[in-house]
Gaussian input, Z-matrix of N, CA and C with variables (Angstrom, degrees):
# hf/3-21g

backbone

0 1
 N
 C     1     B1
 C     2     B2     1     A1
 N     3     B3     2     A2     1     D1
 C     4     B4     3     A3     2     D2
 C     5     B5     4     A4     3     D3
 N     6     B6     5     A5     4     D4
 C     7     B7     6     A6     5     D5
 C     8     B8     7     A7     6     D6
 N     9     B9     8     A8     7     D7
 C    10    B10     9     A9     8     D8
 C    11    B11    10    A10     9     D9
 N    12    B12    11    A11    10    D10
 C    13    B13    12    A12    11    D11
 C    14    B14    13    A13    12    D12
 N    15    B15    14    A14    13    D13
 C    16    B16    15    A15    14    D14
 C    17    B17    16    A16    15    D15
 N    18    B18    17    A17    16    D16
 C    19    B19    18    A18    17    D17
 C    20    B20    19    A19    18    D18
 N    21    B21    20    A20    19    D19
 C    22    B22    21    A21    20    D20
 C    23    B23    22    A22    21    D21
 N    24    B24    23    A23    22    D22
 C    25    B25    24    A24    23    D23
 C    26    B26    25    A25    24    D24
 N    27    B27    26    A26    25    D25
 C    28    B28    27    A27    26    D26
 C    29    B29    28    A28    27    D27
 N    30    B30    29    A29    28    D28
 C    31    B31    30    A30    29    D29
 C    32    B32    31    A31    30    D30
 N    33    B33    32    A32    31    D31
 C    34    B34    33    A33    32    D32
 C    35    B35    34    A34    33    D33
 N    36    B36    35    A35    34    D34
 C    37    B37    36    A36    35    D35
 C    38    B38    37    A37    36    D36
 N    39    B39    38    A38    37    D37
 C    40    B40    39    A39    38    D38
 C    41    B41    40    A40    39    D39
 N    42    B42    41    A41    40    D40
 C    43    B43    42    A42    41    D41
 C    44    B44    43    A43    42    D42
 N    45    B45    44    A44    43    D43
 C    46    B46    45    A45    44    D44
 C    47    B47    46    A46    45    D45
 N    48    B48    47    A47    46    D46
 C    49    B49    48    A48    47    D47
 C    50    B50    49    A49    48    D48
 N    51    B51    50    A50    49    D49
 C    52    B52    51    A51    50    D50
 C    53    B53    52    A52    51    D51
 N    54    B54    53    A53    52    D52
 C    55    B55    54    A54    53    D53
 C    56    B56    55    A55    54    D54
 N    57    B57    56    A56    55    D55
 C    58    B58    57    A57    56    D56
 C    59    B59    58    A58    57    D57
 N    60    B60    59    A59    58    D58
 C    61    B61    60    A60    59    D59
 C    62    B62    61    A61    60    D60
 N    63    B63    62    A62    61    D61
 C    64    B64    63    A63    62    D62
 C    65    B65    64    A64    63    D63
 N    66    B66    65    A65    64    D64
 C    67    B67    66    A66    65    D65
 C    68    B68    67    A67    66    D66
 N    69    B69    68    A68    67    D67
 C    70    B70    69    A69    68    D68
 C    71    B71    70    A70    69    D69
 N    72    B72    71    A71    70    D70
 C    73    B73    72    A72    71    D71
 C    74    B74    73    A73    72    D72
 N    75    B75    74    A74    73    D73
 C    76    B76    75    A75    74    D74
 C    77    B77    76    A76    75    D75
 N    78    B78    77    A77    76    D76
 C    79    B79    78    A78    77    D77
 C    80    B80    79    A79    78    D78
 N    81    B81    80    A80    79    D79
 C    82    B82    81    A81    80    D80
 C    83    B83    82    A82    81    D81
 N    84    B84    83    A83    82    D82
 C    85    B85    84    A84    83    D83
 C    86    B86    85    A85    84    D84
 N    87    B87    86    A86    85    D85
 C    88    B88    87    A87    86    D86
 C    89    B89    88    A88    87    D87
 N    90    B90    89    A89    88    D88
 C    91    B91    90    A90    89    D89
 C    92    B92    91    A91    90    D90
 N    93    B93    92    A92    91    D91
 C    94    B94    93    A93    92    D92
 C    95    B95    94    A94    93    D93
 N    96    B96    95    A95    94    D94
 C    97    B97    96    A96    95    D95
 C    98    B98    97    A97    96    D96
 N    99    B99    98    A98    97    D97
 C   100   B100    99    A99    98    D98
 C   101   B101   100   A100    99    D99
 N   102   B102   101   A101   100   D100
 C   103   B103   102   A102   101   D101
 C   104   B104   103   A103   102   D102
 N   105   B105   104   A104   103   D103
 C   106   B106   105   A105   104   D104
 C   107   B107   106   A106   105   D105
 N   108   B108   107   A107   106   D106
 C   109   B109   108   A108   107   D107
 C   110   B110   109   A109   108   D108
 N   111   B111   110   A110   109   D109
 C   112   B112   111   A111   110   D110
 C   113   B113   112   A112   111   D111
 N   114   B114   113   A113   112   D112
 C   115   B115   114   A114   113   D113
 C   116   B116   115   A115   114   D114
 N   117   B117   116   A116   115   D115
 C   118   B118   117   A117   116   D116
 C   119   B119   118   A118   117   D117
 N   120   B120   119   A119   118   D118
 C   121   B121   120   A120   119   D119
 C   122   B122   121   A121   120   D120
 N   123   B123   122   A122   121   D121
 C   124   B124   123   A123   122   D122
 C   125   B125   124   A124   123   D123
 N   126   B126   125   A125   124   D124
 C   127   B127   126   A126   125   D125
 C   128   B128   127   A127   126   D126
 N   129   B129   128   A128   127   D127
 C   130   B130   129   A129   128   D128
 C   131   B131   130   A130   129   D129
 N   132   B132   131   A131   130   D130
 C   133   B133   132   A132   131   D131
 C   134   B134   133   A133   132   D132
 N   135   B135   134   A134   133   D133
 C   136   B136   135   A135   134   D134
 C   137   B137   136   A136   135   D135
 N   138   B138   137   A137   136   D136
 C   139   B139   138   A138   137   D137
 C   140   B140   139   A139   138   D138
 N   141   B141   140   A140   139   D139
 C   142   B142   141   A141   140   D140
 C   143   B143   142   A142   141   D141
 N   144   B144   143   A143   142   D142
 C   145   B145   144   A144   143   D143
 C   146   B146   145   A145   144   D144
 N   147   B147   146   A146   145   D145
 C   148   B148   147   A147   146   D146
 C   149   B149   148   A148   147   D147
 N   150   B150   149   A149   148   D148
 C   151   B151   150   A150   149   D149
 C   152   B152   151   A151   150   D150
 N   153   B153   152   A152   151   D151
 C   154   B154   153   A153   152   D152
 C   155   B155   154   A154   153   D153
 N   156   B156   155   A155   154   D154
 C   157   B157   156   A156   155   D155
 C   158   B158   157   A157   156   D156
 N   159   B159   158   A158   157   D157
 C   160   B160   159   A159   158   D158
 C   161   B161   160   A160   159   D159
 N   162   B162   161   A161   160   D160
 C   163   B163   162   A162   161   D161
 C   164   B164   163   A163   162   D162
 N   165   B165   164   A164   163   D163
 C   166   B166   165   A165   164   D164
 C   167   B167   166   A166   165   D165
 N   168   B168   167   A167   166   D166
 C   169   B169   168   A168   167   D167
 C   170   B170   169   A169   168   D168
 N   171   B171   170   A170   169   D169
 C   172   B172   171   A171   170   D170
 C   173   B173   172   A172   171   D171
 N   174   B174   173   A173   172   D172
 C   175   B175   174   A174   173   D173
 C   176   B176   175   A175   174   D174
 N   177   B177   176   A176   175   D175
 C   178   B178   177   A177   176   D176
 C   179   B179   178   A178   177   D177
 N   180   B180   179   A179   178   D178
 C   181   B181   180   A180   179   D179
 C   182   B182   181   A181   180   D180
 N   183   B183   182   A182   181   D181
 C   184   B184   183   A183   182   D182
 C   185   B185   184   A184   183   D183
 N   186   B186   185   A185   184   D184
 C   187   B187   186   A186   185   D185
 C   188   B188   187   A187   186   D186
 N   189   B189   188   A188   187   D187
 C   190   B190   189   A189   188   D188
 C   191   B191   190   A190   189   D189
 N   192   B192   191   A191   190   D190
 C   193   B193   192   A192   191   D191
 C   194   B194   193   A193   192   D192
 N   195   B195   194   A194   193   D193
 C   196   B196   195   A195   194   D194
 C   197   B197   196   A196   195   D195
 N   198   B198   197   A197   196   D196
 C   199   B199   198   A198   197   D197
 C   200   B200   199   A199   198   D198

   B1=1.4471
   B2=1.5264
   B3=1.3102
   B4=1.4583
   B5=1.5202
   B6=1.3195
   B7=1.4604
   B8=1.5203
   B9=1.3075
   B10=1.4727
   B11=1.5276
   B12=1.3233
   B13=1.4675
   B14=1.5290
   B15=1.3177
   B16=1.4538
   B17=1.5256
   B18=1.3340
   B19=1.4710
   B20=1.5235
   B21=1.3057
   B22=1.4560
   B23=1.5251
   B24=1.3238
   B25=1.4609
   B26=1.5186
   B27=1.3418
   B28=1.4594
   B29=1.5327
   B30=1.3267
   B31=1.4706
   B32=1.5283
   B33=1.3123
   B34=1.4659
   B35=1.5288
   B36=1.3170
   B37=1.4622
   B38=1.5245
   B39=1.3288
   B40=1.4597
   B41=1.5263
   B42=1.3450
   B43=1.4551
   B44=1.5187
   B45=1.3477
   B46=1.4526
   B47=1.5213
   B48=1.3403
   B49=1.4629
   B50=1.5251
   B51=1.3228
   B52=1.4565
   B53=1.5273
   B54=1.3500
   B55=1.4691
   B56=1.5234
   B57=1.3173
   B58=1.4594
   B59=1.5168
   B60=1.3125
   B61=1.4549
   B62=1.5267
   B63=1.3360
   B64=1.4685
   B65=1.5247
   B66=1.3212
   B67=1.4510
   B68=1.5099
   B69=1.3306
   B70=1.4614
   B71=1.5238
   B72=1.3059
   B73=1.4565
   B74=1.5199
   B75=1.2877
   B76=1.4543
   B77=1.5189
   B78=1.3354
   B79=1.4631
   B80=1.5220
   B81=1.3223
   B82=1.4554
   B83=1.5266
   B84=1.3466
   B85=1.4635
   B86=1.5213
   B87=1.3299
   B88=1.4670
   B89=1.5267
   B90=1.3411
   B91=1.4584
   B92=1.5213
   B93=1.3430
   B94=1.4592
   B95=1.5193
   B96=1.3340
   B97=1.4582
   B98=1.5229
   B99=1.3533
   B100=1.4599
   B101=1.5272
   B102=1.3398
   B103=1.4639
   B104=1.5214
   B105=1.3423
   B106=1.4608
   B107=1.5230
   B108=1.3361
   B109=1.4607
   B110=1.5248
   B111=1.3178
   B112=1.4593
   B113=1.5241
   B114=1.3230
   B115=1.4630
   B116=1.5209
   B117=1.3263
   B118=1.4651
   B119=1.5261
   B120=1.3394
   B121=1.4640
   B122=1.5299
   B123=1.3427
   B124=1.4689
   B125=1.5233
   B126=1.3072
   B127=1.4624
   B128=1.5240
   B129=1.3245
   B130=1.4535
   B131=1.5181
   B132=1.3389
   B133=1.4602
   B134=1.5150
   B135=1.3258
   B136=1.4577
   B137=1.5090
   B138=1.3059
   B139=1.4586
   B140=1.5135
   B141=1.3131
   B142=1.4573
   B143=1.5159
   B144=1.3026
   B145=1.4582
   B146=1.5212
   B147=1.2981
   B148=1.4612
   B149=1.5236
   B150=1.2974
   B151=1.4483
   B152=1.5219
   B153=1.3259
   B154=1.4555
   B155=1.5177
   B156=1.3117
   B157=1.4518
   B158=1.5215
   B159=1.3131
   B160=1.4633
   B161=1.5179
   B162=1.3360
   B163=1.4507
   B164=1.5080
   B165=1.3043
   B166=1.4597
   B167=1.5201
   B168=1.3277
   B169=1.4538
   B170=1.5337
   B171=1.3348
   B172=1.4574
   B173=1.5242
   B174=1.3097
   B175=1.4603
   B176=1.5261
   B177=1.3412
   B178=1.4573
   B179=1.5290
   B180=1.3379
   B181=1.4603
   B182=1.5224
   B183=1.3171
   B184=1.4570
   B185=1.5257
   B186=1.3164
   B187=1.4582
   B188=1.5151
   B189=1.3278
   B190=1.4513
   B191=1.5254
   B192=1.3311
   B193=1.4666
   B194=1.5238
   B195=1.3152
   B196=1.4754
   B197=1.5165
   B198=1.3136
   B199=1.4764
   B200=1.4901
   A1=109.71
   A2=115.68
   A3=119.90
   A4=110.13
   A5=114.86
   A6=119.66
   A7=109.37
   A8=115.82
   A9=123.68
   A10=113.25
   A11=118.51
   A12=119.78
   A13=111.82
   A14=117.36
   A15=120.56
   A16=110.71
   A17=117.78
   A18=120.06
   A19=110.78
   A20=115.58
   A21=121.36
   A22=109.32
   A23=117.45
   A24=122.25
   A25=109.39
   A26=116.02
   A27=122.39
   A28=108.11
   A29=118.10
   A30=119.68
   A31=113.45
   A32=118.64
   A33=122.72
   A34=110.49
   A35=118.04
   A36=121.18
   A37=109.39
   A38=116.97
   A39=122.50
   A40=108.62
   A41=115.87
   A42=122.12
   A43=107.50
   A44=116.78
   A45=122.15
   A46=108.80
   A47=116.53
   A48=122.20
   A49=109.20
   A50=116.57
   A51=120.52
   A52=111.75
   A53=118.09
   A54=120.90
   A55=111.67
   A56=117.77
   A57=121.67
   A58=113.91
   A59=118.14
   A60=121.97
   A61=109.92
   A62=116.46
   A63=121.24
   A64=108.94
   A65=116.12
   A66=122.23
   A67=108.53
   A68=116.58
   A69=121.12
   A70=109.96
   A71=114.76
   A72=122.16
   A73=108.25
   A74=117.48
   A75=121.34
   A76=109.67
   A77=116.78
   A78=120.50
   A79=110.59
   A80=115.34
   A81=121.69
   A82=111.83
   A83=117.55
   A84=122.24
   A85=108.24
   A86=118.45
   A87=119.47
   A88=113.44
   A89=117.89
   A90=122.10
   A91=108.97
   A92=116.53
   A93=122.10
   A94=107.91
   A95=117.60
   A96=122.48
   A97=108.14
   A98=115.76
   A99=121.71
   A100=109.61
   A101=116.17
   A102=120.77
   A103=111.90
   A104=117.53
   A105=121.54
   A106=108.74
   A107=115.67
   A108=121.32
   A109=108.87
   A110=117.15
   A111=120.18
   A112=112.81
   A113=118.02
   A114=120.74
   A115=112.52
   A116=117.87
   A117=119.68
   A118=113.54
   A119=118.62
   A120=120.86
   A121=109.66
   A122=118.24
   A123=120.79
   A124=114.30
   A125=119.35
   A126=121.33
   A127=111.58
   A128=117.17
   A129=121.36
   A130=113.10
   A131=118.51
   A132=121.23
   A133=112.44
   A134=118.37
   A135=121.24
   A136=113.65
   A137=118.28
   A138=121.48
   A139=108.89
   A140=115.58
   A141=119.15
   A142=107.84
   A143=116.26
   A144=121.89
   A145=108.48
   A146=115.36
   A147=119.89
   A148=107.49
   A149=115.97
   A150=120.65
   A151=106.45
   A152=115.76
   A153=121.24
   A154=109.27
   A155=115.39
   A156=121.06
   A157=108.60
   A158=116.11
   A159=123.54
   A160=113.05
   A161=118.37
   A162=121.18
   A163=115.04
   A164=118.27
   A165=121.15
   A166=112.27
   A167=116.78
   A168=119.83
   A169=109.64
   A170=117.00
   A171=120.10
   A172=111.15
   A173=117.31
   A174=120.31
   A175=111.18
   A176=118.01
   A177=121.84
   A178=110.68
   A179=116.21
   A180=119.98
   A181=110.78
   A182=117.76
   A183=122.01
   A184=110.51
   A185=117.80
   A186=122.00
   A187=111.98
   A188=117.62
   A189=121.14
   A190=113.17
   A191=117.35
   A192=123.54
   A193=111.65
   A194=116.11
   A195=121.51
   A196=109.20
   A197=116.53
   A198=120.66
   A199=110.32
   D1=137.59
   D2=177.13
   D3=-80.30
   D4=145.64
   D5=178.45
   D6=-100.29
   D7=154.99
   D8=176.16
   D9=59.19
   D10=39.80
   D11=177.45
   D12=-104.46
   D13=-12.17
   D14=-178.28
   D15=-87.14
   D16=145.34
   D17=177.11
   D18=-71.76
   D19=164.19
   D20=178.09
   D21=-70.35
   D22=132.32
   D23=-179.87
   D24=-96.99
   D25=127.67
   D26=178.04
   D27=-108.50
   D28=105.87
   D29=-177.52
   D30=-71.28
   D31=-18.07
   D32=-179.75
   D33=-116.95
   D34=48.05
   D35=178.13
   D36=-72.73
   D37=137.78
   D38=-177.81
   D39=-98.86
   D40=125.22
   D41=176.87
   D42=-103.74
   D43=125.64
   D44=-178.88
   D45=-118.69
   D46=126.38
   D47=179.23
   D48=-95.15
   D49=160.22
   D50=178.77
   D51=-69.79
   D52=-18.25
   D53=177.42
   D54=-80.48
   D55=-11.03
   D56=178.93
   D57=108.34
   D58=-8.52
   D59=179.68
   D60=-73.84
   D61=138.01
   D62=176.61
   D63=-131.08
   D64=147.24
   D65=174.31
   D66=-154.01
   D67=165.00
   D68=-177.98
   D69=-110.48
   D70=148.21
   D71=178.66
   D72=-155.87
   D73=175.34
   D74=175.24
   D75=-94.73
   D76=134.47
   D77=-177.53
   D78=-157.06
   D79=175.63
   D80=178.78
   D81=-88.93
   D82=-4.16
   D83=176.70
   D84=-123.34
   D85=147.29
   D86=-178.79
   D87=-73.81
   D88=-28.41
   D89=179.10
   D90=-135.34
   D91=135.10
   D92=179.31
   D93=-127.94
   D94=133.12
   D95=176.77
   D96=-113.86
   D97=126.78
   D98=-179.54
   D99=-122.47
   D100=160.83
   D101=179.87
   D102=-91.83
   D103=-34.72
   D104=-176.98
   D105=-132.66
   D106=133.76
   D107=176.68
   D108=-125.90
   D109=-176.96
   D110=-178.97
   D111=-69.12
   D112=-17.59
   D113=178.97
   D114=-79.63
   D115=-24.14
   D116=-176.70
   D117=-121.76
   D118=-1.07
   D119=179.27
   D120=-75.18
   D121=134.60
   D122=-177.60
   D123=-58.63
   D124=-32.01
   D125=179.74
   D126=-64.12
   D127=-40.49
   D128=-177.40
   D129=-85.21
   D130=-26.68
   D131=-178.80
   D132=-86.93
   D133=-16.71
   D134=-179.70
   D135=88.52
   D136=0.81
   D137=177.23
   D138=-78.85
   D139=138.39
   D140=177.79
   D141=-111.91
   D142=121.79
   D143=178.52
   D144=-118.94
   D145=115.32
   D146=177.83
   D147=-117.39
   D148=125.12
   D149=175.55
   D150=-88.66
   D151=109.49
   D152=-174.26
   D153=-99.60
   D154=123.19
   D155=178.25
   D156=-113.65
   D157=115.37
   D158=175.64
   D159=59.60
   D160=32.71
   D161=175.69
   D162=69.93
   D163=27.11
   D164=-176.96
   D165=-68.41
   D166=-34.85
   D167=179.77
   D168=-66.12
   D169=-45.08
   D170=178.85
   D171=-64.08
   D172=-38.58
   D173=178.75
   D174=-64.57
   D175=-38.64
   D176=177.57
   D177=-66.45
   D178=-43.58
   D179=178.24
   D180=-63.03
   D181=-40.77
   D182=179.56
   D183=-66.52
   D184=-38.62
   D185=-178.52
   D186=-65.37
   D187=-40.96
   D188=-176.47
   D189=-103.45
   D190=11.42
   D191=179.06
   D192=54.67
   D193=45.61
   D194=177.50
   D195=-92.02
   D196=147.54
   D197=179.44
   D198=-99.17

């Protein structure tokens, strides 16, 4: 086995999101910057964002009689 091949582990690494949310976790870097976290991701917040191009969503709903 080779020695000294693993990166340094930081048990108190700070993760900072672009929305302003911060939390700590263990990582190979002391500071991590992310664009989306669980506080601002649409799946976790319950917000539904649909990018509709030329009424395709309405046409699909009309085709399959979805409400």
